[in-house]
N, C-alpha and C positions, 0 to 999 in steps of 0.2 A: 705625368698622369694627374688629373684633378683629384683633390682630396675630398671625397664626398662625405657628407654627414651620415647618410643612410643609403643602403643599397637594397633594391628589391628585384628579385629574379623570379620569373614565372616557373612554376614547377607543378606539373599536372597530377602526379601520383607519387607513391612511396617505393616505386621500383628502385632497386639498389643502384643500378647504373645511372638512372635518371637523377636520383638525389645527389649522388656523388659528383656528377657533372655540374648540377645546379649549385651545389655548395662550393665547388672550386671556383666557378664564375663569380659567385656572390662574394666570397672572401677576397678574391683577387681585385675586385672593383673597389674595395676599401683598404687596400694596402697589402693584402696577402698575409702569408704566415712566416715572413722572414724573421720575425721576432722569436720564433720557436728555435731553441738551441738543443743540440744533442744531450740527452740525459735530463732535460728539464721535466719537472713534475707538474702536470696540468690537471686541475680539477674541472670537470664539466658539471656545473650545477644545473641539473635537469629539473623539470616540473614533474614530480612523482607523487602528487597530492594524495592518492588513494589507490586501492586495488581496482584497476580498470584495464580492460583489454585495449590494445592500441587503436582498434577501430572505433572506440567510443569517443575519441578526440578529447580525452580528459588530460592525458599526459604527453610529454614530448615523445614523438614517435621513435621507436628503437632503430628504424632504418636510417634516420637522419643522424642519430647519435653514433651508430656504428660506422657510417660513412665518414663522419668527422674524426672518429678515433683512428681509422685507417690513414687519413691524411696526416694526422699528428704523429702517428707511429712511424710513418714513412720518413719523418724528419728526426726520428730518434727520441721522441718524447715518451714519457711514461704517463699514462692517462688513467685517472680514477673518476668514476661517475658516482654522484651521490645526491641525496636530498634528505629532508626529514619530514615525512608526511604527517598528517594530523592523527597521531596515535603514539603508541609507545616507541621510543627511539632505542630499539634493541634488535638483536639478530633475528629472532623469530618473526617479529613484525616486518622488518625490512626485507627479509628473504622472501616472504610471501608477496610483498609489493613488487620486488624485482621480478619474481616469477610471473605474476599475472600481467605485469606491464610489458612483458616480452624482453626483459633486459638480460636474460641469460646469454643472449647473443653477444653482449659486450665482451665477455671473456673469450669468446670464440674468435674475436678479431684483434686480440692483443690488449684489450683494456682491462680494468679492474673495477669491481663494485665495492663501494665503501662499506667496510665492516668495523670501522673505528667509531665507537659510540660514546666517546668522551666529550665533555663540554669545555669550552673556553670562555673567559670573561673579557668583555671589551669595555674600554673607557675611551670615549670619543669627545674631546673638548669642543669640537666644532659642531656638535649636534644641536638641533633645534629643540628636541624634546627627549630623545633617547640617549642620554649621555653615557649610561651604563646598560649593557645588555649581555645576555648569555647566547652563545652560538655554538654550532657544531665544530668540534676541534679538527676534523679531517681537513678543513680548509686551511688550517695553519701549515699543514705539510706541503701545500702546493706553492710552486713558484709563480704560477699564474692561474687565473680562473676564467673559464668561459661560461657565461650566463646563457643557457639554452632553454628558452621558455616556450610555452604554448599560448597561442592567442585565443582568449576565451572571454565571455562575459563574466561578471563577478557581482554578487549581491551587494556587497558593501562598497567596493571601489569602482563599480561600473565596468571595469575591464581588468583582466589579469594578463599581463605580458611581462616585459623585462624587469621593470621596477618591482612589481609585486612578487616576481619569482624569487628574489633574494630574501623575502620573508621566510622562505624555506630554510634559511640558515638558523632560524630559531628552532631548538629542539621541539618535537611534536607536541608533547604534553604540556609544554610551556606556552604554546601559542594562545590558548584561551586567557592566560594571565595577561598577555600583552594587549589583547582585546579589551580586557577589563581595565587595564592601566590607561589605555588611550581610547575611551568610549566615543569621543567626538571624532567624526569621520575625517575632519581636517587634520587633527592631531595624529590620528592613526596613519594618515598619508604622510605626514611629516616624519613620523617614526620610520616608515618604510624607506623614505629618501635618506634618512640618517644612516640606515643600514647600508643602502647602496653606496653612499659617500664614504662610509668607513672602509668598505671593501674596494672602492674605486681604484686605489693604486695597484691592486692585483688583477682587476678585471681588464683583460686585454681585448675582449670581444664579446658582443652580445648578439645572439641569433634568435629569431622567432620562427617557430614552426607554424605557418599559416596555410599549409596545403589543405588541411582540414581544420577549420576552427570550430568553436562551439558557440552557439547562440542560445537565447532563451534563459533557462534556469541554471546558468553556470555558477560556479566553475566545475561542478562535478556531475550534475544531473540535467544539463541542457541537451540540446540537439546538435549533432555534428552538422557542420555547414561548410561546404567547399568554398575556399577563397582562392586557392591555387597559386600560392607563392611562398617563398621564404625571404626573410629580411635579415639584415645585419647592420650593426653600427658599433662604434667604440663607446657610445653613450647609451645607457638603458633608457634615458628619458627622451632623447631624440628618436630612438627606435620606437618608443611608445607613441610619440606624436604621429608617426606614419601608420602604426598599427591602428590607432584610433581612426584615422582618416579612412583606412580600408573598410572599416565597418560602420562608417557614416557618423563618426563622432568627432568632436573637436577637443582641444585641451581644456576648454571650459566644462566639459562633461566628466572629466576624470580627476578625482581628488589628488592622486599622486602627481599628475602633471601640473596641477595648481601649486602643489608644494615645491615641485622642481622649478616652476617659473618664479616663485618667490625668491629663490636663490640665484636666479639668472642662469639656470642650467639649460633652459630652452628658450627659443624666441616666442613671439606672440602667436604665430600660426605655422602650420605645416609649409606654407608657401615661402617662409623665410629660411627653410633648410635646403641645402643642395642634395639632391636625390638622384641616384643612378637607377634607371629603370622607369617604366611607364606605370606609375601608381594609379593614375586616373582610370586606366582600362581595367584595373583589378578591383576597384571599389564595389562593394556589395551594397546596393542602395536600399534593399529591403531587409537588411540584417536585423534580427530581433534582439534589441539591446535592452539593458537595464540602465536607464538614465538616472543619475543621482544629483544633477544640477550643481556641479562643482563651483560654478561662479558664485552661487549663493553661499556655499560653505565658507568661502574665503572673503566674503563681503563683510567688513566690520564697520561700515558707515552708520548702521543703525541697529542697535540691539533689539529694539522692538520689531523692526522689519525682519530681522533674522529669526526671531521666535515665531512670528506669523508665517514666514516662508517655510520654516522647518515643519510646522504643523500642517501646512497646506501641501507641501511637496515631498516630504521625506517618506521614503519607502519603508516597509516593515515586513518581517517574516509572518507568513500566514499558513495555517495548516490546510492541506488538501485531505479531508477526512477519509475519502475512499482509498487513497494511496497509502495511508498510515497502517503499519503492521504492529504498532504498540511495542517496538523494540527498545524504547527508552534511551536511544542514543542521543537524542536532542537534549533530554533532561540531564544526562551524564556529562555532556560536553559544554553546556551553557555556562560561560564564565560568571554571569551575573546571578546564577541560580534563580532565573526568572520563569523556569518551566516546571510545572508539577503534572503528575498524571491524575486525571480525573475521569473515572469511568473507562479506564484503559486507554485514554487518549491524552496527548500532551495539551496542556492549557498554558498560555503565555500570560504572565502578569505584566501588563504594559507599563506599569509604574516602575518596574525593575528592568525591563528590557532595554539594552543599550544599543540595539540594532547593529550588532556585529555580524549577524547572519552566519554564525558558526553552526546553528541548527540547520540552516538551509544548505550550507556547504557540505556538511558531513552526514546528512540523512542518507542512509543507504538505499532508500526507496524513492527519493525525490518527493517526499510527502510535504516538505516545507517549501513554500514558493515565496517569491518576492512580490509583495502586494504594493501597488503604487496608487496613490490617491487619484481621483478623477481629474483634478486640476493639473496634476503632473503629466498625466497622459495627454490632456488637451494641449498643453504647452509644448510637449515633445512632438506632437503631430504638426503643430504650427511651425515649429523650427524645421522639421523635415520638409515641409512644403516650401519654405523659403530657400532651403539649400538646393532644392531641385530647380 
């Protein structure tokens, strides 16, 4: 059997029998589950970013997680599902997330939900920027990790998929600290890849839920958009290359892929990967994306050009006044303390804003949006026309 870099399987909906059959075909096409041993402890690192019903396409769908657990338990594995959403990393907060996201079903099929809220410290000599970081200790208990992400747009990184999903290993209330520590988008992407590479020896499989993706104001307040497939790879970065292609993007559009390419972890384009499945038939040409122009973020040939490009092309968070409920969540979560409340509405101090989009990601009402300059919109339209 050919050893494919990435596998893509069509899957129309979240019906249990349908997803289990699709998952079985998907995993078989990239080597199967022969690595799973009786008694092995496996952690499924899901995307559980916030309280969201499965139909909102914010989190990894519980039907897929449960089907995977059944497959692993059939081989004698002990499975735990976890994540650290953007909030308090404690029982009260996580139990509510588990409940709203539909994950009570995990324990009905033989899995376990993580309730270990201890932290561990990592030291990674091969890191580019994040040599030391704090992560969720439940991952230490696992013999193997399966990275099970959701394909979505993302305000800061353009796309949230497999590489970005491992940022969930950072405890929730610490996430803003890492945004502040790495305010440059390219360095933030390098930090994410550092985390991916630290856990790489344990990560045996990466899977993306792209049956229903999210477009527009992602990763939490965008619009569900049907893509109709699931993807798998042993590499989060190779998986992300194909995820990007499905929604009309290239590695040049995604900072984490730029950081992965710097290290030789991915080829120049999707065409250089061996892929099982008909990707071209699943590409959504009119997907509403957030373009961040990764190629410019990683271009160091001219500092002056870089500054001009940044001013002309860089997106920034912007308030949608009518949607704002004056809850102050954005002010509370802003790592740069760039938001104040004026007349009951948040006001962003642009001189302090580091464009981490935490306010946009965690606004419970979708009142913060990603505002893109006119030139960036024009360039994106031109690029889309050329691709067609």
